[in-house]
N, C-alpha and C positions, 0 to 999 in steps of 0.2 A: 682628265678634262674633257667636258661636254662641249660639242660643237656648238656656237654661239648660232641661234633665229634670224632670218634674215627675213626684210618684206615680203619676200615670194615664199617663204616657207608655211609650213601648216603640220602643226602637230601630229602625228603618227595618229592613224584609224584602224580599226580591226580588219586584219588583214584578208579575212574569210570570203569565198568568192560569193558573188551576189546569184550567179546563176542558178536557177530554182524558185529565185524570189524568197528566199530566207529572211534576208533583210535588205533595208536601205542600201543605195550603192554609196561608198566611201571617194575619197579623191584618187585610191588608191586603185580603185577598181577602173576608173574613169581614164589614168593612165595607162594601166595595163591594155584595154581592148582598144583606147585611141592608138596606142603604140608609140607611146611620149615618155618623158618623165612626169615625177609629181610636179617639178617648178614648173613645165612649162603648164601644165594644167592648172595650175596658180595664177599664172601671168596670163590666162586667157579669161579665168575667173576676175581676174582683177584689171582687165583692161589694160593691160601694159601692150605698150605698142610695139612690142620687141618680138614679135612673133607672124610668122611668115602666114598670110593669108587662106593658104591652102592646109595648114596643118590648123589654125585657128578654126576654119572650117569642118575641119573635122573633129573636133575635141568636141565642138559644139555640137555636132550631130550625136554624139554620142551622149553627153552630158542631156540632151533633151531625150533621146531614146529610153535613158533611165531614171529620167527626174530626178537626177543629181543635184542636190540644196546646200551648200557649206553650213557650216556649222558657225554663225555668227560669235558665238564663244570663243570657237578655237582660234577663229581671225583674228580675234582681239587680241588674244594673249599671243600669238605669231607676231602681228604689227606692232605690240602693245602700245595700242592706243582701239578704241570704241568705232563701231561702224554705226555710228548713231548722231545725227545730223540735227540741230535743233532749229526752233521759227519761233522765234520771241516777237508775240505783237500786244499791240493796243489798238484796236482800230473799233469804231462802234459799228462799221458795215460788216454783216454776216457774210453776205453776199463776197465781198474781197478777200474776206480771210479763206471760206472756203475753196476760191476758185486758185488763189496761191498755194494751199496745202495739196490741191488737184496737181497742180505746176510740177511742184517738187516731188511728187510721185511719180511724174511722167520720166524725170529727169534723173530718178534713183532706179528706178526699172531696170533689173539684169544686173545691177551692181554689188548687191548684197546689203547697202546701207541701209538704213530705216529712218522713219523720223518721228521724232517726239516734238510735242508744241508745248508752248509757255506764255498762255495770258498772261499782261500783265497791266499795273496801272501807274503811267507816268508820275502821277501826281501824289503816289505813296511815299511815306517818308523811308520805306525798305526796298522801294525799285530797284536801286543797284545791290543790295546787299543780296536781294531776291535773286536777280540774274547772275550771280557768282556763286550764289550757291547752287544755281541748278544748272550750268557748265560743268562747275567742279564734282557735283554728285553723281553726274550723268558720264562725265569725263567725256563729252563731248569732241568727236572729230572735225567741228565747226558748226556755224549757226548763220540762217540768214536772217537778215533783219528788215524788213517791210515797213514802209509808214507807219507810224511817226515815228517809231522806235530808233529806224534807222537816222531820222533827222537828229537824235541827241546825241551829242559830241562826247558826253561821259561815257554813254554805252562804248564806242568805239575805242576810246582812251581804257576802260577798262578791259575790255578783250584784249587789247595788245599787252593789257599788264600781266594777263595770265596764261598768254601766248595760245589763243583760241582763233583759231580761224575763221575770216566772217566775211559777210558779201551784203554788201547795203542795198537798197532799192529805194530811188528817192529821183524828185522831179529834176534834180539841178546833180551837179558833180559834188562831191561833199568829201571826197577822200581819196585817196591813190587811185589810180586806174584798174587796178588787179583786184578793189575791193567792191567797187561799183558798179550797178545798173540805172542808168538815167533815163527815165520815161518822159523828158522832154513838153509837160503839164502846160507850159507857158505855151508851145505852138498849137496844141490843143485847142485852147481859151480862144487863140487868135483866129482857128477857122471856125469857130464857131459863131464869132462874130463876125466874119465876112457872109456868114451863109445867112443871119440874120439881118442883116445891111443888105444884103441881094433880093432878098424879099420883101425892101421897101420900108419897113421897121424904122421908126426914130425913138419910140415910147420905149426906150428898153430899162428893163430891170435887171440885177443880179444878186441872185443868192448867193452868199459864200458860206463854205466850211469852217470848220473851228481855226480861230487864230492860232492854236499848236501845231497845227499840221503846214509845213512849207507848202506841198498844194493849193491848200486854199490860198495863197498869197501869189503863187505863180498862174493858176487858172483864172482869177481875177485881173493879174499883170498882163497875159496874154490876150485875153476878151478885152482889156481898155486898148491894149495894141492896136487890134484889129478894129476896132472903131475908129480908133483916131486917124488909121487910114480913109477913113470917109467923112472926114471931119466931124466926128458927134465923141461923146464922152458921157459917161456916166456922173451923176452927181452925188452926193453923199446920201442924200434921200433913196435914190437909185438903187442901194446897196443895202443890204441886210442879212445880217449873219444867221445861218442854221448850224448843226451839229453833224452832218451826212448821214440823218438821220431821216425816216418817212415822215416819222412827227412833228419834227421840225422844220419836213419841207410844206406840211400843210399848215402849221402855224404860218409860215414865213409868206406862204400863198395867201391866205386871211388878211395878211396884213397889206399888201400891195395890191390887191383886187380891191381891196376897201375904198382906194383912193378916189380920188375926181381929179382931174382926169388918170386913169387908171392904166398901166403899160396894158403896150400890146404885144408884147414879147418879154420873155424872163429867160434867162439862161442860169441854169441853176449847174453848182458846183460837183453835184452826181446825179447818180440817177435814182436813188432812194427820195433825195429830195424831188427831184423832178414828178416823182409818180406820186407825191403829197399834192404839189400844185395842180396835178390832174385832180384831185380830190375837192380840193380848193374850188377852183373852175366849177365843177359839177356842182357845190353847194353855190355859188352865185349865180348859179342859172348859166354858165360860158358855154357856150361850144370849143371845141380844141380840135381843128387850125382855126376853123371861121373866126371867130372871136379872138383867139390869145393862140398864140406861138409860144411853144415849151421847147426848150433843148436841154438835154442831161450831159454828163459825163461817165466815163466808164463802159457803156453797154455792158453792162453786166443783164444776167438773164431776166432781170425783172425787166427790162426795157421794151422785150417781147411779149411780154405776157400781161401789162396795162393795156386801156384802150382809152385812145388808139396808141399804137405804139411809137414809141419815141424816137427823133431825132437827136442824136448823142454822139459823141466822142468817142472813138473805141480806142481803150485801151489792149492790150493784149497780155493781160494779168497770168493766165496761165501757164502762157512760152514764157514769161518773164520769170517765173518761178523755176517753168525748168530750165532754162538757160543758167539761172542764179544757182541751183544746183549741182550744174555741171560742170562750170564755171569753179566752184570750191572746190569740187573732187578731183579736175582736173589743175587746180591751183598751180603746182607745181612745175607743170609743163607748158607754162604760159608766159608770155613775155610780160613787163612791167608793163608796158606799153598798151597793153588790151585793154582798150575801153569798151564796154558793151552799152549799147543806145538802140533803144526801142522807141520807135516813132508812133504817136497817134494818127487819125484820120476820123474824118467824118463820114457819120452812118446816116443818110438822110431818109428818114420814114414819114409816116404820118401825121407826126403832131407839130409838124411847121408847114405854115402858108403862107400866101401875101399877105400884107397889113390888110384888117378890113376897111373896107370903102367906105 
């Protein structure tokens, strides 16, 4: 009867010595050179906490010296699971998608896990079927769900049914703590309102994101909360709906700036739309911030690439991605009460200024 494999075991590899550079190092070589067992090397590779620091450092030094990298297929066989993590997204903002992917890759570095992505369309009739097929075909270790897929309860239900681990990223808590990273978009909206009010503005407009994104509602709700603190409010005519895209920001800006009297400040639900408003203002012959204050949300690369640079609400998207994948990989070691919260903060740049005289 052959011995059963455990999560710390790796299939046998070629036992030939690496000295002389005839082939790449194997786990057996690393164990011999470090003076430890293969099981101990495997524990270090898989970031087990049950290895003494000095032993871990010695093994990691040998791994670095010989450039050892475990075979993902062999690891998958040993663990009876894949070392693939999926990112399932439906988001019109390419910069958000890129930053989230970079964060996930940051969190995977050195873990042996790899990232696979699955863009989707929540409005598609095959939306859930496609997700099930993706997860089962790739035999995923788990998935990270950014907005707006994270806000769809059908997806969470499906993943629970097929036994796939997941982390949801959203502006409010939607699930058990171990499945959530909460971004507190409402808090960011309130910060934007307070900044605009402190500059003396009273004719204020808001460009919302899509109705299907909970973040749109949270950012608007926080903005209205902040205005209410100063005794101000948004009239229905002061709110126009965009699509979290540059083009929608231009269109909404054109609409708002054609009014008389026009607003002296516009808060946009994300930076892409705020950049669109800057273009709309230039077309209308207005200077920012002398004639118009523009405030965005996210603090993505575009916020510093446009002129003037955007005052915006910083959300640590890349850091959220890193924490999400670390939480997913280390989920078994976390307490159920472990809630992850990431708070936004105001970044003041040149696109906001005092109300025009």
